[in-house]
N, C-alpha and C positions, 0 to 999 in steps of 0.2 A: 447424506446430504439430501435435503428436500429440493425437488425440482418442480417449479411451477410454470405454467404458461400464462402470460398476461398480454393484454392488448394495450395500445396507447391509451393513456388516461387511467388505466386501472392501477390499483395500489395494493401493497402488502403492508401489514402492520406487525411489528415485532414487539412483544411484551407491552403493548399499549403505550410505548415510548417512542418508537422509531417507525416512521412512515416512509415507504419507498414507492415512488410512482414512475411508471414508464412514461417518459415525456417525449420520446421520439424513437423512431426506428428508420434507419437508412441503410440499405444494402446489408452489410455484415456488422453494422454498429447499432447498439442499443443505447440510448441515453436514459439515464436514471436520475431522478431527483430524490434527495434524502432530506427528511425533516426529522431532526432529533434534538434533544436538549443540548445546550452548549457544552456541558461537561462530558459528553460522550464523543470521543474522537472518532472520526471516520477517515480512513486512509486507503489509498490504492495499494494493493499487495505488492506490485512491482517496485514501488517507492520504499516500502518497508524492507524488502529483500535487498535492494540496492544499498540502503543505509546500513543494513547489517553487514553486507560484504565490505563496505567502506570502513566500517568500524573494526572489522577483523583485520584489514590491511594496516590500519593505523596502530592497532594493538601489537601486531607482529613487528612493525617498524620500531615502536617504542621499546619492545623487548630486545630487539637487535641492538639498539643503542645502549641499553642498560648493561648488556653483557659484553660490550666493546666491539660489537659487529658494525656493519655498515648497511645502509639502505640500498637495496638493489636499484640500479638505474631505471629499470622498467617500472618499479613501484612509484617513482617520483614523478613520472610524466603522465 
């Protein structure tokens, strides 16, 4: 992993396609601005992980129904 120090207003460029700028720093939060082509998706990791966990739960539920099982109550709420 490359670790860089940047100040507000400074930028990082990736592959001449993606530009990342530090737009604000407040206490323990850093605000970043991303400028990238529309066809390059940019997602927060925690949302990807949550989606993957949700997908795994749905897949387990579908499998349980296919083999004649039932959906656990805790998984439906």
